[in-house]
N, CA, C and O atoms as a MOPAC input file, in Angstrom:
PM7 MOZYME 1SCF
protein

 N    -10.46400 1     4.17000 1   -16.57600 1
 C     -9.03100 1     3.97000 1   -16.47700 1
 C     -8.44800 1     3.98000 1   -17.88500 1
 O     -8.95000 1     3.28400 1   -18.76800 1
 N     -7.40300 1     4.75500 1   -18.10100 1
 C     -6.75100 1     4.83600 1   -19.40100 1
 C     -5.93800 1     3.57000 1   -19.66200 1
 O     -5.63800 1     2.81100 1   -18.74000 1
 N     -5.59100 1     3.35600 1   -20.91400 1
 C     -4.86400 1     2.14300 1   -21.29500 1
 C     -3.51900 1     1.99100 1   -20.59400 1
 O     -3.09000 1     0.87000 1   -20.32000 1
 N     -2.85000 1     3.10300 1   -20.30300 1
 C     -1.52800 1     3.00600 1   -19.67500 1
 C     -1.57300 1     3.04600 1   -18.14700 1
 O     -0.52800 1     2.98500 1   -17.50000 1
 N     -2.76100 1     3.14700 1   -17.56800 1
 C     -2.89800 1     3.12000 1   -16.10900 1
 C     -2.64900 1     1.70900 1   -15.58200 1
 O     -3.01000 1     0.71900 1   -16.21800 1
 N     -2.03100 1     1.63800 1   -14.42000 1
 C     -1.82600 1     0.34500 1   -13.77700 1
 C     -3.02700 1     0.04300 1   -12.88900 1
 O     -3.44900 1     0.89800 1   -12.11000 1
 N     -3.58200 1    -1.16100 1   -12.99600 1
 C     -4.68600 1    -1.51100 1   -12.09200 1
 C     -4.16000 1    -1.73900 1   -10.67600 1
 O     -2.98400 1    -2.04300 1   -10.47200 1
 N     -5.05500 1    -1.58700 1    -9.70900 1
 C     -4.75100 1    -1.95600 1    -8.33100 1
 C     -5.16600 1    -3.40600 1    -8.14900 1
 O     -6.29900 1    -3.77200 1    -8.45800 1
 N     -4.26800 1    -4.22200 1    -7.65500 1
 C     -4.58700 1    -5.60400 1    -7.33000 1
 C     -4.54600 1    -5.70900 1    -5.80900 1
 O     -3.49100 1    -5.56600 1    -5.19200 1
 N     -5.70800 1    -5.96100 1    -5.21700 1
 C     -5.83000 1    -6.00600 1    -3.75800 1
 C     -5.64500 1    -7.44700 1    -3.29200 1
 O     -6.54300 1    -8.27500 1    -3.44800 1
 N     -4.48100 1    -7.74200 1    -2.72000 1
 C     -4.23600 1    -9.06300 1    -2.14200 1
 C     -4.90400 1    -9.14400 1    -0.77000 1
 O     -5.49700 1   -10.16200 1    -0.41100 1
 N     -4.79700 1    -8.04900 1    -0.01000 1
 C     -5.40300 1    -8.02800 1     1.31600 1
 C     -5.63700 1    -6.59400 1     1.74700 1
 O     -4.86800 1    -5.69600 1     1.40300 1
 N     -6.69900 1    -6.38700 1     2.49700 1
 C     -6.99000 1    -5.07200 1     3.05000 1
 C     -7.97400 1    -4.30300 1     2.19600 1
 O     -8.26000 1    -4.66500 1     1.05500 1
 N     -8.48100 1    -3.23400 1     2.77900 1
 C     -9.39700 1    -2.35600 1     2.06500 1
 C     -9.33400 1    -0.98400 1     2.70800 1
 O     -8.90900 1    -0.82800 1     3.85300 1
 N     -9.76500 1     0.00100 1     1.94700 1
 C     -9.80100 1     1.37100 1     2.43400 1
 C    -11.25100 1     1.80600 1     2.35600 1
 O    -11.77200 1     2.07800 1     1.27500 1
 N    -11.90400 1     1.86900 1     3.51900 1
 C    -13.30900 1     2.25600 1     3.53900 1
 C    -13.59700 1     3.05600 1     4.80000 1
 O    -12.82500 1     3.05300 1     5.75800 1
 N    -14.72700 1     3.73800 1     4.76800 1
 C    -15.16100 1     4.54900 1     5.90600 1
 C    -16.39800 1     3.90900 1     6.51900 1
 O    -17.38800 1     3.69800 1     5.82000 1
 N    -16.36200 1     3.58900 1     7.84100 1
 C    -15.20900 1     3.46200 1     8.70700 1
 C    -14.42000 1     2.19000 1     8.38500 1
 O    -14.91800 1     1.37600 1     7.60900 1
 N    -13.26500 1     1.97700 1     8.91100 1
 C    -12.61000 1     2.68000 1    10.00300 1
 C    -11.85100 1     3.94500 1     9.57400 1
 O    -11.56300 1     4.79100 1    10.42100 1
 N    -11.52000 1     4.09700 1     8.29000 1
 C    -10.89300 1     5.33500 1     7.83900 1
 C    -11.91300 1     6.46600 1     7.95300 1
 O    -13.10400 1     6.25700 1     7.72500 1
 N    -11.44600 1     7.65900 1     8.30400 1
 C    -12.32500 1     8.81900 1     8.20000 1
 C    -12.51600 1     9.10600 1     6.71100 1
 O    -11.75100 1     8.61300 1     5.88200 1
 N    -13.51600 1     9.88600 1     6.37300 1
 C    -13.75100 1    10.22300 1     4.97000 1
 C    -12.52300 1    10.90800 1     4.36800 1
 O    -12.12600 1    10.60200 1     3.24400 1
 N    -11.92600 1    11.83300 1     5.11700 1
 C    -10.75100 1    12.55400 1     4.62500 1
 C     -9.57400 1    11.60300 1     4.37900 1
 O     -8.88700 1    11.72200 1     3.36400 1
 N     -9.33900 1    10.67100 1     5.28900 1
 C     -8.23300 1     9.71800 1     5.13200 1
 C     -8.49800 1     8.77600 1     3.95700 1
 O     -7.58000 1     8.44100 1     3.20900 1
 N     -9.74700 1     8.35200 1     3.79800 1
 C    -10.10200 1     7.48200 1     2.66500 1
 C     -9.84900 1     8.20800 1     1.34900 1
 O     -9.30400 1     7.62500 1     0.41200 1
 N    -10.23800 1     9.46600 1     1.27500 1
 C    -10.02600 1    10.24700 1     0.05800 1
 C     -8.53000 1    10.46500 1    -0.21800 1
 O     -8.08600 1    10.40300 1    -1.36400 1
 N     -7.76800 1    10.71800 1     0.84500 1
 C     -6.32000 1    10.87700 1     0.66900 1
 C     -5.68800 1     9.58700 1     0.16600 1
 O     -4.85800 1     9.61500 1    -0.74300 1
 N     -6.07500 1     8.45700 1     0.75200 1
 C     -5.54000 1     7.16600 1     0.30800 1
 C     -5.88200 1     6.92200 1    -1.15700 1
 O     -5.03400 1     6.48700 1    -1.93500 1
 N     -7.11700 1     7.20200 1    -1.52600 1
 C     -7.52900 1     7.02200 1    -2.92400 1
 C     -6.75300 1     7.91700 1    -3.86400 1
 O     -6.35500 1     7.48500 1    -4.94600 1
 N     -6.53100 1     9.16000 1    -3.46400 1
 C     -5.76700 1    10.11000 1    -4.27300 1
 C     -4.33600 1     9.62300 1    -4.46800 1
 O     -3.81400 1     9.65900 1    -5.58200 1
 N     -3.69600 1     9.16500 1    -3.38600 1
 C     -2.31100 1     8.68600 1    -3.47400 1
 C     -2.21000 1     7.40400 1    -4.30000 1
 O     -1.28200 1     7.24900 1    -5.09300 1
 N     -3.15800 1     6.49100 1    -4.11900 1
 C     -3.15500 1     5.26000 1    -4.92100 1
 C     -3.35000 1     5.57800 1    -6.40500 1
 O     -2.74600 1     4.94000 1    -7.26800 1
 N     -4.18700 1     6.55700 1    -6.69100 1
 C     -4.40500 1     6.95400 1    -8.08400 1
 C     -3.12700 1     7.51000 1    -8.69600 1
 O     -2.82000 1     7.23100 1    -9.85500 1
 N     -2.38600 1     8.28800 1    -7.93000 1
 C     -1.11100 1     8.81100 1    -8.42800 1
 C     -0.15100 1     7.66900 1    -8.76300 1
 O      0.57000 1     7.72700 1    -9.75900 1
 N     -0.14800 1     6.63200 1    -7.92500 1
 C      0.67600 1     5.45600 1    -8.21100 1
 C      0.22700 1     4.76400 1    -9.49500 1
 O      1.05700 1     4.34600 1   -10.30300 1
 N     -1.07300 1     4.64600 1    -9.68000 1
 C     -1.60300 1     4.01400 1   -10.88500 1
 C     -1.16200 1     4.75300 1   -12.15000 1
 O     -0.95400 1     4.14300 1   -13.19800 1
 N     -1.02800 1     6.04800 1   -12.03700 1
 C     -0.62500 1     6.87100 1   -13.17800 1
 C      0.88200 1     6.82500 1   -13.41900 1
 O      1.38200 1     7.44800 1   -14.35500 1
 N      1.60400 1     6.08700 1   -12.57600 1
 C      3.03600 1     5.91700 1   -12.76900 1
 C      3.91200 1     6.86600 1   -11.97800 1
 O      5.13200 1     6.86100 1   -12.14500 1
 N      3.31900 1     7.67500 1   -11.12500 1
 C      4.09600 1     8.61600 1   -10.32400 1
 C      4.81200 1     7.86800 1    -9.20900 1
 O      4.24800 1     6.95900 1    -8.59900 1
 N      6.04100 1     8.24900 1    -8.95000 1
 C      6.81200 1     7.67300 1    -7.84500 1
 C      6.65800 1     8.59500 1    -6.64500 1
 O      7.03900 1     9.76400 1    -6.70100 1
 N      6.10700 1     8.07800 1    -5.57900 1
 C      5.90800 1     8.87700 1    -4.37500 1
 C      7.07700 1     8.65500 1    -3.42200 1
 O      7.64500 1     7.56500 1    -3.35800 1
 N      7.42200 1     9.69700 1    -2.68800 1
 C      8.47800 1     9.59300 1    -1.68700 1
 C      7.96300 1    10.19600 1    -0.38400 1
 O      6.78400 1    10.53300 1    -0.26800 1
 N      8.85000 1    10.32700 1     0.58700 1
 C      8.44800 1    10.89600 1     1.86900 1
 C      7.88500 1    12.29200 1     1.65300 1
 O      8.41300 1    13.02600 1     0.81700 1
 N      6.87100 1    12.68200 1     2.34400 1
 C      6.28100 1    12.05100 1     3.51300 1
 C      5.17200 1    11.05200 1     3.19800 1
 O      4.61900 1    10.46100 1     4.12500 1
 N      4.82500 1    10.83800 1     1.93700 1
 C      3.69600 1     9.96800 1     1.59800 1
 C      4.06600 1     8.48700 1     1.53800 1
 O      3.25700 1     7.62800 1     1.89000 1
 N      5.26900 1     8.19400 1     1.09900 1
 C      5.63300 1     6.80000 1     0.88600 1
 C      7.11600 1     6.60800 1     1.17700 1
 O      7.92400 1     7.52000 1     1.00000 1
 N      7.45500 1     5.40700 1     1.62600 1
 C      8.86400 1     5.07900 1     1.82200 1
 C      9.09900 1     3.64600 1     1.36800 1
 O      8.19800 1     2.81100 1     1.45700 1
 N     10.29900 1     3.35500 1     0.88400 1
 C     10.62000 1     1.99500 1     0.44700 1
 C     10.62000 1     1.03100 1     1.62700 1
 O     10.92900 1     1.40800 1     2.75800 1
 N     10.26900 1    -0.21300 1     1.34400 1
 C     10.26800 1    -1.26100 1     2.36100 1
 C     11.09800 1    -2.45300 1     1.85600 1
 O     10.53900 1    -3.51300 1     1.57400 1
 N     12.42800 1    -2.28900 1     1.74000 1
 C     13.25500 1    -3.39600 1     1.25100 1
 C     13.21900 1    -4.61600 1     2.15800 1
 O     13.54400 1    -5.71900 1     1.71900 1
 N     12.82900 1    -4.43700 1     3.42100 1
 C     12.72000 1    -5.58000 1     4.32900 1
 C     11.60900 1    -6.52800 1     3.88200 1
 O     11.61100 1    -7.70200 1     4.25200 1
 N     10.66700 1    -6.03100 1     3.09300 1
 C      9.59100 1    -6.88100 1     2.56100 1
 C      9.99800 1    -7.45000 1     1.21200 1
 O      9.80800 1    -8.63900 1     0.95300 1
 N     10.55500 1    -6.60900 1     0.35400 1
 C     10.97200 1    -7.08600 1    -0.94700 1
 C     11.26300 1    -5.94000 1    -1.90100 1
 O     11.01200 1    -4.77300 1    -1.60100 1
 N     11.79900 1    -6.30600 1    -3.05600 1
 C     12.09800 1    -5.31700 1    -4.09100 1
 C     10.81000 1    -4.64400 1    -4.55200 1
 O      9.77700 1    -5.29800 1    -4.69400 1
 N     10.87600 1    -3.35000 1    -4.78300 1
 C      9.75800 1    -2.54900 1    -5.29400 1
 C      8.60800 1    -2.42600 1    -4.29700 1
 O      7.51700 1    -1.99400 1    -4.67000 1
 N      8.83500 1    -2.80000 1    -3.02500 1
 C      7.79800 1    -2.69600 1    -1.99800 1
 C      7.92800 1    -1.36800 1    -1.26200 1
 O      9.02800 1    -0.87700 1    -1.01200 1
 N      6.78300 1    -0.80900 1    -0.92600 1
 C      6.72600 1     0.49700 1    -0.27400 1
 C      5.59800 1     0.50200 1     0.75600 1
 O      4.73300 1    -0.37400 1     0.77200 1
 N      5.64000 1     1.51800 1     1.61000 1
 C      4.62200 1     1.71400 1     2.62900 1
 C      4.03600 1     3.10800 1     2.42700 1
 O      4.73300 1     4.10900 1     2.59600 1
 N      2.77500 1     3.17300 1     2.07000 1
 C      2.06600 1     4.43200 1     1.90000 1
 C      1.60100 1     4.90400 1     3.26500 1
 O      1.08900 1     4.10700 1     4.05200 1
 N      1.76800 1     6.18600 1     3.55900 1
 C      1.41800 1     6.74200 1     4.86800 1
 C      0.17800 1     7.61400 1     4.73900 1
 O      0.15000 1     8.55500 1     3.94500 1
 N     -0.83800 1     7.29900 1     5.51600 1
 C     -2.07300 1     8.07800 1     5.51900 1
 C     -2.38100 1     8.45400 1     6.96100 1
 O     -2.67100 1     7.59200 1     7.79000 1
 N     -2.31700 1     9.74400 1     7.25100 1
 C     -2.63000 1    10.22000 1     8.60100 1
 C     -4.11900 1    10.47200 1     8.70300 1
 O     -4.71500 1    11.13400 1     7.85400 1
 N     -4.70400 1     9.93700 1     9.74800 1
 C     -6.13100 1    10.08900 1    10.01100 1
 C     -6.28800 1    10.97700 1    11.24100 1
 O     -5.30300 1    11.45400 1    11.80400 1
 N     -7.52500 1    11.19100 1    11.64700 1
 C     -7.80600 1    12.09200 1    12.76700 1
 C     -7.04300 1    11.70900 1    14.03800 1
 O     -6.37100 1    12.55300 1    14.63200 1
 N     -7.14100 1    10.45100 1    14.45700 1
 C     -6.51800 1    10.01600 1    15.70200 1
 C     -5.58400 1     8.83500 1    15.53100 1
 O     -5.16900 1     8.22500 1    16.51600 1
 N     -5.25000 1     8.50600 1    14.30100 1
 C     -4.38800 1     7.35200 1    14.06300 1
 C     -3.68200 1     7.50800 1    12.73100 1
 O     -3.95400 1     8.43200 1    11.96400 1
 N     -2.78300 1     6.59800 1    12.47700 1
 C     -2.04400 1     6.58700 1    11.22200 1
 C     -2.23100 1     5.23600 1    10.55900 1
 O     -2.10200 1     4.19200 1    11.19700 1
 N     -2.53700 1     5.27100 1     9.26900 1
 C     -2.73200 1     4.05400 1     8.48600 1
 C     -1.52800 1     3.83000 1     7.58600 1
 O     -0.86900 1     4.77600 1     7.15500 1
 N     -1.25300 1     2.55200 1     7.30800 1
 C     -0.21500 1     2.18400 1     6.35500 1
 C     -0.82600 1     1.24800 1     5.31600 1
 O     -1.62400 1     0.36700 1     5.63300 1
 N     -0.43000 1     1.46600 1     4.08500 1
 C     -0.82900 1     0.59700 1     2.98000 1
 C      0.46300 1     0.09000 1     2.36000 1
 O      1.21400 1     0.86100 1     1.76300 1
 N      0.72300 1    -1.20000 1     2.50000 1
 C      1.93500 1    -1.79600 1     1.95300 1
 C      1.61200 1    -2.23600 1     0.52100 1
 O      0.63200 1    -2.94000 1     0.27800 1
 N      2.45800 1    -1.80500 1    -0.41400 1
 C      2.21600 1    -2.11500 1    -1.82100 1
 C      3.51700 1    -2.40500 1    -2.53800 1
 O      4.60000 1    -2.06000 1    -2.06500 1
 N      3.38900 1    -3.05000 1    -3.69500 1
 C      4.53900 1    -3.31300 1    -4.56300 1
 C      4.23100 1    -2.75100 1    -5.93700 1
 O      3.11500 1    -2.88000 1    -6.44100 1
 N      5.22400 1    -2.13400 1    -6.52900 1
 C      5.06500 1    -1.58800 1    -7.87400 1
 C      5.57500 1    -2.61900 1    -8.86900 1
 O      6.77800 1    -2.86800 1    -8.95200 1
 N      4.66400 1    -3.21500 1    -9.61900 1
 C      5.02100 1    -4.12300 1   -10.70300 1
 C      4.94100 1    -3.37100 1   -12.02200 1
 O      4.39700 1    -2.26800 1   -12.07400 1
 N      5.46000 1    -3.93900 1   -13.05700 1
 C      5.43200 1    -3.26200 1   -14.36100 1
 C      4.01200 1    -3.10500 1   -14.88800 1
 O      3.73100 1    -2.19700 1   -15.67000 1
 N      3.11200 1    -3.99900 1   -14.45400 1
 C      1.75100 1    -3.98100 1   -14.99300 1
 C      0.66900 1    -3.68600 1   -13.95600 1
 O     -0.51100 1    -3.65700 1   -14.30300 1
 N      1.04300 1    -3.46500 1   -12.68200 1
 C      0.02800 1    -3.25800 1   -11.64700 1
 C      0.65500 1    -2.70600 1   -10.37400 1
 O      1.86900 1    -2.76500 1   -10.17600 1
 N     -0.21000 1    -2.16700 1    -9.51900 1
 C      0.15600 1    -1.82700 1    -8.14800 1
 C     -0.49800 1    -2.90300 1    -7.28500 1
 O     -1.72200 1    -3.02300 1    -7.25900 1
 N      0.31200 1    -3.67800 1    -6.58500 1
 C     -0.18200 1    -4.80600 1    -5.79600 1
 C     -0.25800 1    -4.39200 1    -4.32800 1
 O      0.76700 1    -4.13400 1    -3.69800 1
 N     -1.47400 1    -4.32900 1    -3.78500 1
 C     -1.67600 1    -3.94800 1    -2.38700 1
 C     -1.60300 1    -5.21700 1    -1.53200 1
 O     -2.38700 1    -6.15000 1    -1.70800 1
 N     -0.64900 1    -5.22900 1    -0.61000 1
 C     -0.38400 1    -6.41500 1     0.20400 1
 C     -1.03900 1    -6.36800 1     1.57000 1
 O     -1.40900 1    -7.40800 1     2.11500 1
 N     -1.18900 1    -5.16800 1     2.13800 1
 C     -1.72400 1    -5.06100 1     3.49300 1
 C     -2.13800 1    -3.61900 1     3.78000 1
 O     -1.53300 1    -2.66900 1     3.28400 1
 N     -3.16300 1    -3.48500 1     4.57600 1
 C     -3.60700 1    -2.19500 1     5.10700 1
 C     -3.70500 1    -2.38300 1     6.61500 1
 O     -4.38800 1    -3.29100 1     7.08800 1
 N     -3.02300 1    -1.52800 1     7.36800 1
 C     -3.07200 1    -1.69600 1     8.82000 1
 C     -2.90900 1    -0.35900 1     9.52200 1
 O     -2.43100 1     0.61800 1     8.94600 1
 N     -3.31500 1    -0.34600 1    10.77200 1
 C     -3.18200 1     0.83500 1    11.61700 1
 C     -1.79600 1     0.81200 1    12.24800 1
 O     -1.42600 1    -0.15100 1    12.92000 1
 N     -1.04600 1     1.85900 1    12.02900 1
 C      0.31700 1     1.94200 1    12.56800 1
 C      0.24900 1     2.37700 1    14.02100 1
 O     -0.34200 1     3.40800 1    14.34300 1
 N      0.86300 1     1.57900 1    14.90500 1
 C      0.80900 1     1.88700 1    16.33000 1
 C      2.18600 1     2.07000 1    16.95200 1
 O      2.30200 1     2.55400 1    18.07800 1
 N      3.23100 1     1.68500 1    16.22000 1
 C      4.58800 1     1.82700 1    16.73300 1
 C      5.46200 1     2.44700 1    15.64100 1
 O      5.04500 1     2.54700 1    14.48800 1
 N      6.66700 1     2.86000 1    16.01000 1
 C      7.58800 1     3.43500 1    15.04000 1
 C      7.99600 1     2.41400 1    13.99100 1
 O      8.11900 1     2.74600 1    12.81200 1
 N      8.20400 1     1.19000 1    14.41100 1
 C      8.68600 1     0.13700 1    13.52100 1
 C      7.51000 1    -0.68400 1    12.99400 1
 O      6.55600 1    -0.96100 1    13.72200 1
 N      7.59000 1    -1.06700 1    11.72400 1
 C      6.55600 1    -1.93200 1    11.15400 1
 C      6.64100 1    -3.29400 1    11.85200 1
 O      7.71600 1    -3.89200 1    11.90600 1
 N      5.51900 1    -3.78600 1    12.38500 1
 C      5.54300 1    -5.06700 1    13.10700 1
 C      6.07500 1    -6.21700 1    12.24700 1
 O      5.77500 1    -6.30800 1    11.05600 1
 N      6.86400 1    -7.08600 1    12.86800 1
 C      7.43700 1    -8.23800 1    12.17100 1
 C      6.33900 1    -9.09400 1    11.54300 1
 O      6.52100 1    -9.62700 1    10.44800 1
 N      5.21000 1    -9.22800 1    12.22100 1
 C      4.11000 1   -10.03500 1    11.67500 1
 C      3.61500 1    -9.45600 1    10.34800 1
 O      3.26800 1   -10.21300 1     9.44100 1
 N      3.57900 1    -8.13900 1    10.22200 1
 C      3.15400 1    -7.49800 1     8.97600 1
 C      4.18000 1    -7.76600 1     7.87700 1
 O      3.81600 1    -8.11200 1     6.75300 1
 N      5.46000 1    -7.60600 1     8.20600 1
 C      6.53000 1    -7.87000 1     7.23100 1
 C      6.45100 1    -9.31900 1     6.75900 1
 O      6.52000 1    -9.58000 1     5.55800 1
 N      6.31000 1   -10.26000 1     7.68400 1
 C      6.27000 1   -11.68500 1     7.34100 1
 C      5.07000 1   -12.03200 1     6.47200 1
 O      5.21400 1   -12.77600 1     5.50300 1
 N      3.88200 1   -11.50800 1     6.79600 1
 C      2.69700 1   -11.84000 1     6.00900 1
 C      2.78100 1   -11.21200 1     4.62400 1
 O      2.30500 1   -11.79700 1     3.65200 1
 N      3.37200 1   -10.04400 1     4.52400 1
 C      3.54200 1    -9.41700 1     3.20500 1
 C      4.49300 1   -10.23300 1     2.33600 1
 O      4.24200 1   -10.41300 1     1.14400 1
 N      5.58100 1   -10.72900 1     2.91800 1
 C      6.51400 1   -11.58900 1     2.17200 1
 C      5.80600 1   -12.83900 1     1.68100 1
 O      5.99400 1   -13.26300 1     0.54100 1
 N      4.99300 1   -13.42500 1     2.54500 1
 C      4.24200 1   -14.63700 1     2.17700 1
 C      3.26700 1   -14.33400 1     1.04200 1
 O      3.14700 1   -15.12400 1     0.10600 1
 N      2.57700 1   -13.21300 1     1.11400 1
 C      1.62800 1   -12.84800 1     0.06400 1
 C      2.32700 1   -12.59800 1    -1.26600 1
 O      1.79000 1   -12.93700 1    -2.32000 1
 N      3.51900 1   -12.00700 1    -1.22900 1
 C      4.27900 1   -11.79200 1    -2.46300 1
 C      4.66200 1   -13.13800 1    -3.08600 1
 O      4.49900 1   -13.34200 1    -4.28900 1
 N      5.16500 1   -14.04200 1    -2.26600 1
 C      5.54000 1   -15.37300 1    -2.79200 1
 C      4.33200 1   -16.05800 1    -3.41900 1
 O      4.43000 1   -16.63100 1    -4.50400 1
 N      3.20500 1   -15.99900 1    -2.74000 1
 C      1.98700 1   -16.62400 1    -3.24800 1
 C      1.55300 1   -15.96300 1    -4.55800 1
 O      1.23300 1   -16.65500 1    -5.52500 1
 N      1.54100 1   -14.65500 1    -4.59200 1
 C      1.12600 1   -13.91400 1    -5.78500 1
 C      2.05600 1   -14.21200 1    -6.96200 1
 O      1.59400 1   -14.40000 1    -8.08700 1
 N      3.35000 1   -14.25200 1    -6.70400 1
 C      4.32300 1   -14.49200 1    -7.78600 1
 C      4.22900 1   -15.90800 1    -8.34500 1
 O      4.50700 1   -16.11600 1    -9.52500 1
 N      3.84900 1   -16.87300 1    -7.53500 1
 C      3.74500 1   -18.24000 1    -8.05300 1
 C      2.46700 1   -18.43200 1    -8.87400 1
 O      2.42100 1   -19.28900 1    -9.75700 1
 N      1.44000 1   -17.64600 1    -8.58900 1
 C      0.17600 1   -17.73100 1    -9.35100 1
 C      0.30200 1   -16.96400 1   -10.64800 1
 O     -0.23500 1   -17.37600 1   -11.67600 1
 N      1.01000 1   -15.85100 1   -10.60400 1
 C      1.14200 1   -14.96100 1   -11.75300 1
 C      1.79300 1   -15.63200 1   -12.87100 1
 O      1.98600 1   -15.02800 1   -13.92600 1

């Protein structure tokens, strides 16, 4: 990792095979690496999640038979991964939004 790369801080979740297919795991890793390098991703790969908080986004990874979401926040010094989950509905579940907000509050008070 270069000096100006942002580290990934995993608060919750992981990207591994299984349950991700190898192709989906590689895509997730590629997209996360682009974020670490400071690239701003937009649709179709990522969308803002202001309902969770400022600088929060949802990374979209399509797998063979399902869709994965990786909720993250872009901080000045890191990419903070808040949750990894299988997307089953059009709307992000309220429970996911609530737990991500809680994790942000917890992370910010420790930081």
